[in-house]
N, C-alpha and C positions, 0 to 999 in steps of 0.2 A: 497577427494579421493585419495588415494596414487596407481600410476600404476607402477608395477616393470616390465621392459622388460629385457628379457635375450635372447641372442644370443649363438647357441652352434657351435663349431667347431670341424671336425677331425683332431686330432693330425698328424701333417707332412704333410698337404695339402696347399696350397696356395688359398688364397680367394682374391676377389677383389669386392667389393661392396658399395653402396652408402645408407647411413641412413637418411631420412629426418622426422623431427618432426615438425608439423604445428600449429602454435598459442600455444606454451605452456604457462603455468601460472606460471611465477616465479617471480612475485612481492612480496616483502617481507612486511608482516602486520599481524594484529591479527585475521583477517578472510580473506576468500575466497572472489575474486572480479573477474568479469566477465573480459574476454581478451579484451586488447587493440591493435588493428592490426595496425602496425606501418610500416616504411620504415626504412631510415638512420636517420631521422630527429625525434625528440622528438614529442609524441601528448599527449593532455589532455583527460582523460576518459571523455565520454559522461554520463550524468545522466542515470541510469538504470530505464526506465519509460516506461511503455506501455499504448496505448490509444486505445478506441474503439469507433468508430464514425458511422454517416450515418445508414443504416439499420440493422448493426452489433449490434447497439445498440437500435435502437426503436424496434426491433423485440422482445425484451424482458422486457423492460422497461414499467413500469404500472405508467402513469402520475397520478393518484389519491391517490394510497397506495402503500406502499411496505416497504421490509426490508433489509438493506445492513448488511452483516456479512463478518468478515475477521479475520483471524488468523495471527499474526506475531510478529518479534522480531525486536525492535528498537534499533540498535549500539549506536545511539545517538540521543536521543530525548529531549535534552536540548536546546532550542533555544527561540527567541523571537517572533516565528510564528509556526503555527501548522505544524507537521511533519505528512504528509499523508500516511495512507493506501490507500485510495484512495479518488478522487475528482470527482463528477459528476457535471456537470455543463454546459455551454455553449459558453465556449472558452472567458470568461468574467469574473470579479469578482460580477458582480451583481446578477447571479442567479446560485446557486451551493447547493450541499451537501457536507460536509466533514465529512470523519471519520479519526481520528488518534490520535496523542498526541497534547496536547495543551502546550502553553508557560511556563506553572508552571508543566509540565510533568504528567498532568492528561491526560485521556482518554478523548476524545472530539467528540461529533456529533454536527456539526454546520449546520444551514440552512439558507440561503440568498435569499431572494427575492426581486427583485426590488432595490437591492443595499443597504438592510437593514437586519439585522439579525432578524430573526423571531423565531429561537429556537437555544439554546447553552446549550446543556446537558452535563456536565461533571462528571466523574465517577474516582475514584482510582487516587488520587490526590498524587503527589511525586513517580511515577513508576520510579524504578531505570532503568538506561539504559542497555540492554541486557534483559530485561524480556520478556517473552513470553506471550503475551495479546491477549485475544479473545473479539472482541468487535461487537456488533449488534446495529444499529441505525434504529428504525423505524419511518414512516413518514405517516401522512394522514391529511386532513385540520382539524386546531385545535387540534391536536394530535401528539405530538412527543416524543420519550421515546429512551434512550440509556441504555444498560447494558454491562458491562465488567467484565470478569472473575467472572459471579454468581452474581455480586453486581448491583441493579438497581438504576437508577438515579431518579432525580425529573423532572417529565413530565412537557412538555410545552403544555398547553392547548389553545393556542392562536396563529393564524398565517397560512398565505396562503402558497401554495407550489410554489417552482420556476420551471420555465419552462427550461429544460435542453435537451442536444443534444448528450452528450457524456460522456464518462468515462475515467479517467486518474488514473493508479494504479501506487503507489510508488511516487506521486509527484502531483504538480498543474499542471494546463493547459500550463504554460509556463516553466515549468521544474525551478523553481527558486531554487537556493542553500539551502536557509533556510527553505523550504517546503518539500525536498526531505527526505524520509524514512529514509536512511542510515541503512538498516536493511534487514532483510529477510522475504518475504511473504510467508506463507505456504500455506493458502487456501483464495479464494474469493468467496462468494456466494450471491445471491440475491433471495428473496422471493418475488413474486407480491403480497403482501397482507400485510397489517400492523400486524405483530404477536402479540400476547398477551403478556402483561408483564410476566407472568409465564413462557411463551415460549423464551423470550429474556432472563431470567435468566438461563432456563434450556439449552439453546442453548450455553451460553457462561462459563458454568462451566467447 
């Protein structure tokens, strides 16, 4: 968004005023980024990631079945790890749901319980960086599925559910550099039930 500031003066009069601009975005780059508050010393930008814990999470999460949904653009989705739209876990790598891009730039819905992958559904292999993608990942005991942009994955019909306590948006629980989305999230939603496969496809079209 470009903001133009104009100040008008009457001709022939003297003026004495101070104009202050707080936290302007002046970084040069291909896309907009958040402001880095600094002093006279250089500073490094922290990862743009939000988390939800405690009753803020447990008040809506259904431990027996549900569906995660997200719409986002990944600016750089090419890496050796999954770029997260969101990770729902317990602050460890042993219990978690992950929705995002896999290392082969496919969309990925990963479910890990007790340190082992119980479901890993990939769709849309080779998604170009900068693409807008809708992902829906559904879970229930022995019933995991994912759809992306209207394309349904291959269901995983065996596996227990992880025990999770929090949700991290845009990264993993430790904000690791190679798991950060590096993009823009437009929407994240949650359904406290396992949506049908037809609903997953319709939701992501």
